[in-house]
PATORNU-437836 format. One record per residue (C-alpha): residue in one letter; y, x, z. Coordinates in steps of 0.1 Angstrom, whole numbers, plus 5000, padded with zeros to 4 digits. Example, Ala and Ser with C-alpha at 12.3 -4.5 7.8 and 13.67 -1.06 7.14 Angstrom:
2
r Y X Z
A 4955 5123 5078
S 4989 5137 5071
//
This chain:
132
r Y X Z
M 2045 7188 6697
T 2064 7160 6681
P 2050 7124 6682
E 2044 7126 6645
A 2025 7159 6648
R 2005 7145 6678
L 1995 7115 6656
A 1984 7138 6628
A 1963 7158 6653
Y 1948 7126 6668
I 1938 7113 6633
D 1923 7146 6624
A 1902 7145 6656
F 1891 7110 6647
N 1882 7118 6612
R 1861 7148 6624
S 1844 7126 6651
D 1856 7150 6678
Y 1853 7127 6708
D 1863 7153 6734
A 1895 7160 6715
L 1901 7123 6711
C 1899 7117 6748
D 1926 7143 6754
F 1950 7121 6736
Y 1943 7090 6758
A 1956 7082 6792
P 1926 7075 6815
D 1934 7037 6815
V 1944 7035 6778
R 1943 7000 6763
L 1933 6996 6727
V 1934 6963 6708
I 1918 6967 6673
G 1926 6946 6643
N 1900 6919 6650
G 1914 6914 6686
T 1887 6933 6704
Q 1902 6949 6735
L 1889 6982 6749
V 1901 6997 6782
G 1896 7034 6791
R 1887 7065 6772
E 1850 7060 6776
A 1851 7025 6763
I 1869 7036 6731
V 1844 7064 6724
A 1814 7041 6732
F 1828 7016 6706
Y 1835 7041 6678
R 1805 7064 6682
P 1779 7040 6667
I 1803 7029 6640
K 1809 7064 6629
Q 1771 7071 6628
Q 1767 7042 6603
T 1799 7048 6582
Q 1821 7076 6573
R 1856 7064 6582
T 1885 7084 6570
I 1920 7075 6581
T 1952 7086 6563
V 1986 7082 6578
R 2009 7066 6551
Q 2040 7064 6572
C 2051 7067 6609
F 2082 7067 6630
H 2090 7065 6667
D 2117 7056 6692
G 2107 7080 6719
Q 2082 7057 6737
V 2064 7039 6709
L 2052 7053 6676
A 2045 7029 6647
A 2022 7039 6618
E 2008 7025 6586
L 1972 7037 6584
E 1949 7035 6554
S 1912 7035 6564
E 1882 7040 6541
F 1847 7031 6554
L 1818 7045 6534
A 1784 7030 6544
L 1759 7057 6551
T 1730 7032 6553
D 1725 6995 6546
L 1745 6975 6572
P 1737 6938 6570
E 1754 6931 6603
F 1785 6953 6599
A 1815 6938 6618
A 1837 6936 6587
G 1809 6921 6566
P 1776 6932 6552
M 1775 6966 6533
R 1749 6984 6513
R 1746 7022 6514
G 1774 7036 6493
D 1796 7005 6496
R 1832 7010 6507
R 1857 6989 6526
Y 1894 6997 6528
L 1919 6986 6554
N 1956 6990 6557
S 1968 6986 6592
L 2000 6986 6612
V 1994 7004 6645
F 2017 7007 6675
Y 2010 7036 6699
D 2028 7035 6733
F 2029 7069 6748
A 2039 7087 6780
G 2041 7124 6777
L 2011 7136 6757
H 1990 7105 6762
Y 1986 7072 6744
T 1987 7045 6770
R 1984 7014 6748
I 1974 7011 6711
R 1977 6978 6691
A 1965 6974 6656
A 1969 6946 6630
V 1952 6946 6596
L 1976 6941 6567
K 1951 6943 6538
R 1913 6944 6533
A 1894 6954 6502
Y 1857 6957 6495
R 1842 6978 6468
P 1804 6975 6464
V 1784 7004 6450
A 1780 7000 6413
//
């Protein structure tokens, strides 16, 4: 599987909230730094972080572009968060049910073999669209 195809499969598993499949993409001691600077270490920490978020929002990620050098894959990702309930304390800002937040991110995926060993994300753009 090419690094680009592996990223597509990884994003598909994320969009489906298939946590078992997601863990297969991570090295056991994977390090993830998300766009706000939060650092997560290990497969279980990543799943524990995203599981409650994905219960409150429907997050859909689209790969806009990606390329790699054999050890690191760089990708521009577009994310849409749809609030499934009122979220007055949501990390990116309060949301009401039906509100949407959009992020464009630049993400670097270090990989060894079939596993991501380090993932670093930086937010390029944020947009908020409240329900009408």
